[in-house]
C-alpha positions in Angstrom: 24.4 45.9 6.1 24.5 42.6 3.8 24.9 40.4 7.1 21.4 41.9 8.6 19.8 41.3 4.9 21.1 37.6 4.7 19.9 37.1 7.5 16.2 38.9 7.4 16.1 36.7 4.1 16.8 33.6 5.6 14.5 34.6 8.4 11.3 35.4 5.5 12.5 32.0 3.4 12.8 29.8 6.3 10.0 31.3 8.7 7.5 31.0 5.9 8.4 27.5 5.0 7.8 26.9 8.9 4.2 28.5 9.3 3.0 26.9 5.9 3.3 22.8 7.1 1.4 20.1 5.1 -1.9 21.0 5.9 -4.8 19.5 4.2 -5.7 16.2 1.1 -2.0 15.4 -0.6 -3.3 13.9 -3.4 -0.7 10.9 -4.8 0.7 10.8 -7.9 0.0 7.2 -9.1 2.4 7.4 -11.8 5.4 7.6 -8.9 4.4 5.6 -6.5 4.8 1.7 -6.4 2.5 -0.6 -4.8 5.3 -4.5 -4.8 3.2 -7.5 -3.4 5.2 -10.7 -2.9 3.4 -14.4 -1.3 4.4 -17.3 -0.3 3.9 -20.8 -1.2 5.8 -24.3 0.5 9.1 -24.0 -2.0 9.2 -20.0 -2.4 7.3 -17.1 -2.9 6.5 -15.4 -6.1 5.9 -11.3 -6.2 5.1 -8.5 -8.1 3.1 -4.9 -8.7 0.1 -3.5 -9.0 -0.8 -0.2 -9.7 -2.4 2.5 -7.3 -6.0 4.0 -9.1 -6.3 7.0 -7.0 -5.3 7.6 -3.7 -4.9 10.6 -1.1 -3.2 11.3 2.3 -4.3 13.7 4.9 -2.0 16.2 6.6 -3.4 18.4 9.8 0.4 21.0 10.9 1.9 18.4 9.6 0.9 14.9 11.2 -0.5 12.5 8.9 -4.8 12.4 9.8 -5.9 10.3 7.4 -5.2 8.8 3.9 -7.5 6.3 1.6 -6.1 4.3 -0.9 -7.9 2.4 -4.5 -5.6 -0.1 -6.4 -6.6 -0.3 -10.0 -6.7 -5.0 -9.2 -6.5 -5.3 -13.1 -3.0 -4.5 -13.6 -1.6 -7.7 -11.2 1.7 -8.4 -12.0 4.4 -10.6 -12.0 7.9 -9.7 -11.8 9.9 -12.7 -11.0 9.2 -14.8 -13.4 8.4 -14.3 -18.1 7.0 -16.1 -20.5 4.2 -18.8 -20.2 4.9 -19.2 -16.7 4.5 -15.5 -16.3 1.4 -15.7 -18.0 0.2 -18.1 -16.3 0.7 -16.9 -13.0 -1.2 -13.5 -13.6 -4.1 -15.7 -15.1 -4.1 -17.1 -12.0 -4.0 -14.2 -10.2 -6.5 -12.7 -11.7 -8.9 -15.9 -11.9 -11.9 -16.5 -9.4 -8.8 -18.6 -7.3 -8.0 -15.3 -6.1 -9.2 -11.7 -6.7 -11.7 -12.4 -9.7 -10.6 -9.1 -11.1 -13.4 -9.5 -14.3 -15.9 -8.7 -11.3 -13.8 -7.3 -8.7 -12.0 -4.9 -10.4 -10.8 -2.5 -7.6 -9.5 -2.7 -3.9 -9.8 0.0 -1.1 -8.1 0.6 1.8 -9.7 3.3 4.2 -7.6 5.3 7.3 -9.9 4.5 10.4 -7.3 5.9 12.8 -3.7 7.6 13.0 -1.9 7.5 16.1 2.0 8.8 15.6 3.9 6.8 17.5 7.5 9.2 16.7 8.3 11.7 14.5 7.6 11.1 11.1 6.5 7.3 12.3 2.3 6.6 12.5 0.3 3.2 13.3 -2.9 3.2 11.2 -5.3 1.1 11.5 -7.6 1.0 8.6 -10.6 -0.9 6.3 -9.6 -3.1 3.5 -12.0 -4.3 0.9 -10.7 -7.0 -1.5 -13.6 -9.2 -3.4 -15.8 -6.5 -1.8 -15.5 -7.8 1.4 -14.5 -5.5 4.0 -11.8 -6.4 6.7 -9.6 -4.0 9.6 -6.1 -3.9 9.1 -2.8 -2.4 11.1 0.6 -1.2 9.6 3.3 1.1 10.5 3.8 4.3 7.8 6.2 6.0 7.7 6.1 10.1 5.8 9.5 11.8 4.5 8.8 15.0 3.0 7.0 14.1 0.1 6.7 10.8 0.5 5.7 8.0 2.6 6.0 4.2 2.7 3.5 1.5 4.3 4.8 -2.5 4.9 1.3 -4.5 5.2 0.7 -8.0 5.8 -3.0 -9.4 4.7 -4.0 -12.2 5.6 -6.0 -13.1 2.3 -8.7 -16.0 3.4 -10.6 -13.0 5.4 -11.5 -12.0 2.2 -12.7 -15.8 0.9 -9.1 -16.1 -0.6 -8.6 -20.0 -0.4 -7.1 -21.6 -2.8 -3.9 -23.6 -2.4 -4.4 -22.8 1.7 -3.2 -25.2 4.3 -6.1 -23.8 7.1 -8.3 -24.7 4.4 -7.3 -28.2 2.6 -5.5 -31.1 3.7 -2.8 -32.7 2.0 -1.4 -30.2 -0.4 1.6 -30.7 0.6 4.5 -28.8 -1.3 1.0 -27.0 -2.9 0.7 -25.0 -0.4 0.8 -21.5 -0.3 0.3 -19.8 2.6 -2.8 -17.2 3.9 -0.6 -14.2 4.2 1.7 -11.6 1.7 3.2 -8.6 1.6 3.0 -5.1 0.5 4.9 -2.4 0.3 4.0 0.5 -0.6 6.3 3.9 -1.5 4.4 6.5 -2.3 5.3 9.9 -4.0 2.6 13.2 -3.1 
């Protein structure tokens, strides 16, 4: 009898869990989520963080179907430098040479299509808006429980961020900054 009751209880608990898949729009916890950037130059690289302002992922029957995110560009933060050097780089990245955060306080990513590539993996095509310019991006997203991870390579020159670009300026030598930067996004929803 005890075995029957235990089996019935487990069936109800796990049956309910399976009957209630992740469904609908899931807001992202902006405090627990993290966006990390890394930019490259001839002589090395710099990295840091930037904060999510808001965002959500959409699901239908446990499958990722959409998403939209807004990043607060005024929170650009360099994490591999300290003191004056950190302040100078943070200020330069915020300036019109790069992201122009006084005028362009946020950037946005909107998922346009989501295709499953595995059990928890998806290829996403989205529209990324930086400095008022929108360009398509393709990237991979992995979803596990209430967490998702994405890695994007962004060509900054598509958003009119050309400072130090060897694609636009000659004779930069070791002052050349590569056009692509990386974003690693760890979401909690």
